Rosetta silent file (secondary structure, phi, psi, omega in degrees, C-alpha in Angstrom):
SEQUENCE: MLIRAAHIDELSLLQDIERASGECFRAIGMPEIADDEPLPLEELLGYRGAGLAWVAADGAGTGTPVGYLIADRVDGNLHVEQVSVHPDSAHRRIGRALLEHLAERATAEGAPALTLTTFTDVPWNAPYYARLGFRALAESGLGPGLRDIRDREALHGLDRWPRVCMRRDL
SCORE:     score description
SCORE:     0.000 S_00000001
   1 L     0.000  127.431  178.105   98.279  116.117  116.869 S_00000001
   2 E  -114.446  134.612  175.181  101.931  115.296  116.461 S_00000001
   3 E   -95.713  126.250 -179.218  103.500  113.856  113.333 S_00000001
   4 E  -148.657  167.413  176.906  106.292  111.423  114.140 S_00000001
   5 E   -60.394  142.954  177.492  108.021  108.353  112.819 S_00000001
   6 L   -70.435  141.333  175.886  105.955  105.150  113.014 S_00000001
   7 L   -91.925  151.778 -179.588  107.041  102.696  115.700 S_00000001
   8 H   -54.353  -43.354 -176.259  107.528   99.007  114.946 S_00000001
   9 H   -75.044    1.050  178.660  104.797   97.977  117.333 S_00000001
  10 H  -102.194   -6.202 -171.668  102.288  100.254  115.565 S_00000001
  11 H   -61.602  -37.881  177.543  102.542   98.742  112.080 S_00000001
  12 H   -67.120  -31.040  174.789   99.546   96.432  112.505 S_00000001
  13 H   -66.079  -32.569  175.708   97.563   99.469  113.652 S_00000001
  14 H   -63.350  -39.213  176.249   98.410  101.187  110.388 S_00000001
  15 H   -62.687  -38.618  178.239   96.783   98.289  108.587 S_00000001
  16 H   -64.456  -40.676  179.004   93.675   98.751  110.750 S_00000001
  17 H   -62.830  -42.432 -179.786   93.589  102.464  109.921 S_00000001
  18 H   -65.586  -41.531  177.976   93.768  101.701  106.213 S_00000001
  19 H   -60.938  -47.056 -178.193   90.991   99.094  106.424 S_00000001
  20 H   -65.445  -41.678 -178.062   88.739  101.497  108.332 S_00000001
  21 H   -70.377  -24.905 -179.643   89.469  104.432  106.041 S_00000001
  22 H   -76.238  -17.338 -178.714   88.788  102.267  102.960 S_00000001
  23 H   -57.470  -30.007 -177.806   85.207  101.548  104.038 S_00000001
  24 H   -65.238  -19.974  177.378   83.988  104.840  102.563 S_00000001
  25 H   -69.361  -27.082  178.914   84.679  103.414   99.088 S_00000001
  26 H   -61.056  -39.106 -175.768   81.923  100.867   99.635 S_00000001
  27 H   -69.756  -17.400 -178.278   79.331  103.660   99.803 S_00000001
  28 H  -109.344   18.873  175.180   80.332  104.996   96.363 S_00000001
  29 L    81.506   22.146  177.130   80.187  101.675   94.511 S_00000001
  30 L  -121.408   57.542 -176.674   83.851  100.712   94.847 S_00000001
  31 H   -62.385  -26.515  178.726   83.647   97.734   97.249 S_00000001
  32 H   -61.401  -35.652  178.357   86.763   96.198   95.651 S_00000001
  33 H   -70.870  -42.033  178.043   88.777   99.102   97.055 S_00000001
  34 H   -61.359  -35.751 -176.786   87.200   98.729  100.468 S_00000001
  35 H   -84.162   -9.993 -177.791   88.012   94.985  100.434 S_00000001
  36 L   -65.106  131.911 -179.879   91.612   95.476   99.254 S_00000001
  37 L   -74.108  142.894  175.213   94.043   94.390  101.919 S_00000001
  38 L   -66.703  171.680  177.555   96.611   96.908  103.190 S_00000001
  39 L   -57.706  144.679  174.833  100.327   96.387  102.638 S_00000001
  40 L   -61.405  154.916 -179.947  101.829   93.438  104.497 S_00000001
  41 H   -56.048  -36.275 -179.151  103.711   94.127  107.722 S_00000001
  42 H   -62.985  -39.370  178.692  107.016   93.287  106.029 S_00000001
  43 H   -70.899  -39.902  176.339  106.503   96.082  103.471 S_00000001
  44 H   -63.338  -37.273  175.758  105.467   98.572  106.165 S_00000001
  45 H   -60.556  -39.493  176.018  108.568   97.594  108.058 S_00000001
  46 H   -61.801  -41.315  177.464  110.605   98.431  104.963 S_00000001
  47 H   -66.262  -41.359  179.497  109.106  101.913  104.750 S_00000001
  48 H   -64.368  -43.559  179.179  109.785  102.433  108.447 S_00000001
  49 H   -63.117  -28.625  177.390  113.349  101.233  108.038 S_00000001
  50 L   -84.446   -1.297 -178.583  113.894  103.662  105.184 S_00000001
  51 L    72.118   32.074 -175.652  112.606  106.521  107.356 S_00000001
  52 L  -125.981   34.550 -179.900  109.577  106.946  105.101 S_00000001
  53 E  -137.402  119.810 -178.735  106.700  106.045  107.442 S_00000001
  54 E  -129.512  153.391  174.719  105.018  108.606  109.704 S_00000001
  55 E  -122.454  154.965  166.288  101.977  108.675  111.949 S_00000001
  56 E  -100.056  114.269 -176.585   99.686  111.382  113.276 S_00000001
  57 E  -107.693  138.032  177.288   99.391  110.538  116.949 S_00000001
  58 L   -78.482  171.038  179.724   96.775  111.866  119.308 S_00000001
  59 L    73.582 -145.475 -174.109   97.627  113.142  122.742 S_00000001
  60 L   -88.709   20.784  177.987  101.129  114.358  123.560 S_00000001
  61 L    96.962  -16.242  174.663  102.731  112.520  120.678 S_00000001
  62 L   -99.462    3.118 -177.719  103.122  109.254  122.491 S_00000001
  63 L   -75.682 -173.666 -175.919   99.455  108.493  121.878 S_00000001
  64 L   -74.815  134.083  174.692   97.774  106.173  119.467 S_00000001
  65 E   -63.732  139.725  175.568   98.142  106.825  115.724 S_00000001
  66 E  -117.901   -5.939  178.641   94.969  107.995  114.008 S_00000001
  67 E  -160.616  162.252  178.558   96.514  108.457  110.581 S_00000001
  68 E  -153.698  162.527  174.183   99.648  107.578  108.654 S_00000001
  69 E  -143.283  135.511  172.322  101.612  108.261  105.493 S_00000001
  70 E  -123.486  148.612 -176.045  104.242  106.152  103.770 S_00000001
  71 E  -138.777  160.267  174.798  106.344  107.420  100.853 S_00000001
  72 E  -125.162  164.614  168.399  108.842  106.302   98.259 S_00000001
  73 E   -97.653  116.303 -175.474  111.520  108.105   96.291 S_00000001
  74 E  -132.785  125.255  176.769  110.318  108.113   92.674 S_00000001
  75 L    53.166   33.519  179.362  111.839  110.010   89.751 S_00000001
  76 L    83.358    3.059 -179.323  113.737  112.276   92.124 S_00000001
  77 E  -116.494  169.379  169.027  110.643  113.257   94.085 S_00000001
  78 E   -94.040  127.221 -173.378  108.971  111.957   97.247 S_00000001
  79 E  -111.527  127.732  177.266  105.971  109.948   96.197 S_00000001
  80 E   -73.898  107.982  178.815  102.947  109.397   98.472 S_00000001
  81 E   -79.956  -42.914  179.868  102.467  105.643   98.468 S_00000001
  82 E  -157.436  136.275  168.022   99.605  105.733  100.983 S_00000001
  83 E  -135.468  125.029 -177.652   97.986  108.265  103.279 S_00000001
  84 E  -139.733  142.595  176.401   95.095  107.190  105.472 S_00000001
  85 E  -126.739  134.564  178.536   93.193  108.668  108.373 S_00000001
  86 L   -60.525  137.511 -178.198   90.853  106.696  110.586 S_00000001
  87 H   -58.783  -26.688  176.883   87.275  107.821  109.943 S_00000001
  88 H   -66.937  -16.292 -179.496   86.793  108.596  113.644 S_00000001
  89 H  -114.814   13.155 -178.207   89.445  111.330  113.188 S_00000001
  90 L   -67.902  161.874  176.063   88.327  112.586  109.761 S_00000001
  91 L    64.462   30.269  177.544   87.786  116.250  108.943 S_00000001
  92 L  -121.655   14.898  179.212   90.477  117.409  111.357 S_00000001
  93 L    63.314   28.801 -179.198   93.122  118.208  108.689 S_00000001
  94 H   -72.286  -47.196  177.606   95.217  115.211  109.698 S_00000001
  95 H   -58.856  -42.485  177.570   95.829  114.106  106.110 S_00000001
  96 H   -60.113  -44.095  179.343   96.863  117.652  105.226 S_00000001
  97 H   -62.753  -41.124  177.205   99.285  117.717  108.170 S_00000001
  98 H   -63.019  -41.482  178.466  100.866  114.425  107.081 S_00000001
  99 H   -66.971  -36.738  177.144  101.297  115.745  103.531 S_00000001
 100 H   -67.291  -37.057  175.290  102.818  118.989  104.806 S_00000001
 101 H   -59.812  -43.521  177.963  105.253  116.939  106.895 S_00000001
 102 H   -63.698  -40.422  177.850  106.247  115.044  103.761 S_00000001
 103 H   -60.615  -40.948  178.267  106.664  118.341  101.871 S_00000001
 104 H   -64.203  -41.204  178.734  108.997  119.623  104.582 S_00000001
 105 H   -62.850  -45.273  178.779  110.999  116.375  104.378 S_00000001
 106 H   -59.225  -44.654 -178.880  111.160  116.628  100.565 S_00000001
 107 H   -62.057  -44.565 -178.779  112.341  120.212  100.732 S_00000001
 108 H   -62.146  -32.380 -179.407  115.032  119.262  103.276 S_00000001
 109 H   -84.094   -9.833 -176.509  116.226  116.469  100.932 S_00000001
 110 L    83.823   14.172  176.181  116.224  118.782   97.922 S_00000001
 111 L   -74.497  133.900 -174.938  113.400  116.955   96.163 S_00000001
 112 L   -76.915  -16.282 -174.029  111.585  119.326   93.797 S_00000001
 113 E  -159.938  165.648  166.173  108.071  117.860   94.235 S_00000001
 114 E  -106.806  144.366  175.330  105.675  115.439   95.811 S_00000001
 115 E  -129.379  162.717  176.849  103.840  112.990   93.557 S_00000001
 116 E  -163.550  163.971  169.029  100.985  110.569   93.988 S_00000001
 117 E  -119.075  145.202 -175.664   98.490  108.508   92.027 S_00000001
 118 E  -160.179  170.047  177.107   94.804  108.639   92.890 S_00000001
 119 E   -78.132  134.175 -175.181   91.260  108.186   91.688 S_00000001
 120 L   -70.254  -39.974 -168.687   90.086  111.060   89.513 S_00000001
 121 L  -102.372    5.377  178.522   86.384  111.045   90.382 S_00000001
 122 L   -92.320  121.727 -171.866   86.439  110.311   94.114 S_00000001
 123 L   -54.619  -34.778 -178.372   85.859  113.571   96.034 S_00000001
 124 L   -92.451   13.583  173.657   88.400  112.810   98.770 S_00000001
 125 L  -109.980 -111.706 -171.622   91.023  111.845   96.172 S_00000001
 126 H   -53.512  -46.541 -179.908   92.014  113.959   93.145 S_00000001
 127 H   -61.998  -36.422  177.447   89.729  116.965   93.975 S_00000001
 128 H   -64.951  -46.227 -178.706   91.067  116.980   97.541 S_00000001
 129 H   -68.173  -31.960  176.838   94.709  116.869   96.408 S_00000001
 130 H   -62.846  -39.796  177.233   94.053  119.639   93.888 S_00000001
 131 H   -62.925  -24.799 -179.363   92.893  121.843   96.794 S_00000001
 132 L   -94.250   10.117  174.394   96.246  121.091   98.443 S_00000001
 133 L    97.431    5.497  176.323   98.251  122.295   95.450 S_00000001
 134 L   -83.515  149.788  176.735   98.697  119.109   93.457 S_00000001
 135 E  -127.472  147.222  178.717   98.105  119.239   89.683 S_00000001
 136 E   -70.385  142.099  177.155   97.297  116.407   87.285 S_00000001
 137 L  -102.677  137.700  172.685  100.095  115.240   85.066 S_00000001
 138 L   -71.747  154.334  178.918   99.587  114.298   81.416 S_00000001
 139 H   -54.337  -35.346 -179.026  100.801  110.827   80.471 S_00000001
 140 H   -68.643  -16.629 -178.173  103.605  112.492   78.498 S_00000001
 141 H   -95.725    5.719 -178.597  104.844  114.130   81.701 S_00000001
 142 L   -84.867  134.059  172.873  105.362  110.900   83.639 S_00000001
 143 L   -81.054  175.790 -177.041  108.867  109.725   84.433 S_00000001
 144 H   -61.398  -35.125 -179.949  109.809  106.040   84.331 S_00000001
 145 H   -65.716  -43.827  176.344  109.101  105.562   88.020 S_00000001
 146 H   -67.459  -37.083  175.144  105.552  106.893   87.787 S_00000001
 147 H   -59.563  -42.715  179.581  104.959  104.843   84.639 S_00000001
 148 H   -64.099  -42.341  179.116  106.014  101.751   86.536 S_00000001
 149 H   -61.797  -45.259  178.681  103.664  102.580   89.432 S_00000001
 150 H   -61.318  -40.796  177.687  100.765  103.046   86.979 S_00000001
 151 H   -62.683  -41.642  178.564  101.570   99.710   85.350 S_00000001
 152 H   -65.580  -40.763  177.573  101.549   97.958   88.726 S_00000001
 153 H   -62.155  -38.766  179.873   98.242   99.632   89.622 S_00000001
 154 H   -65.354  -40.566  177.985   96.752   98.432   86.324 S_00000001
 155 H   -63.152  -30.198  179.549   97.880   94.852   87.088 S_00000001
 156 L   -82.669   -5.356  177.043   96.188   95.188   90.479 S_00000001
 157 L    91.972    5.515 -176.558   92.963   96.235   88.749 S_00000001
 158 H   -71.220  -18.801 -178.195   92.935   99.856   89.886 S_00000001
 159 H   -78.578    5.192  173.463   92.564  101.152   86.329 S_00000001
 160 H   -63.030  -26.881  175.780   88.976   99.912   86.396 S_00000001
 161 L  -116.136  149.916 -179.399   88.215  103.460   87.626 S_00000001
 162 L   -58.873  132.410  179.517   89.761  106.640   86.214 S_00000001
 163 E  -129.625  162.369 -177.552   93.108  107.417   87.858 S_00000001
 164 E  -147.815  148.917  168.249   95.602  110.233   87.533 S_00000001
 165 E   -91.940  136.513 -178.671   99.160  111.011   88.526 S_00000001
 166 E  -128.593  156.362 -176.418   99.498  114.288   90.391 S_00000001
 167 E  -140.430  136.602  173.860  102.440  116.497   91.320 S_00000001
 168 E  -118.819  110.551  176.899  102.899  119.298   93.855 S_00000001
 169 E   -69.551  143.908 -179.757  105.961  121.431   93.125 S_00000001
 170 L  -108.031    0.000    0.000  107.840  122.568   96.219 S_00000001
């Protein structure tokens, strides 16, 4: 598995990966998450243009993406906006590899940490990230950028389920 920058012609495939990976939420009583549409192509193109969109590609690196990660710069850190792995490629440490790639990028840029927001009680969310070295942040520890993200998530209805901001110091 090779981690590389996403190609323009793969952006619609990233949407397909996110839709497929979201289906597991249906089985735990969160169909609204499964039904949520991925980011529009224009937004994915913006992440790609900013150099903040990567794929995990099968084969020799020119193969088809089976997972992806997009990130933002938030409060001086690199923030995981989305990381998704197609269920056909699950349990192969692809998500971990994408996060490690982002950590290397953050270190190279001098960013002190990775951040993300996630569901507290979903096993492949907060508990998974905790195993990868992320820790939950108290509300008082959130910078203005993370507060803004949480506000946008609430407007989108994501606060219907418990959520948390997490940080992994580098």
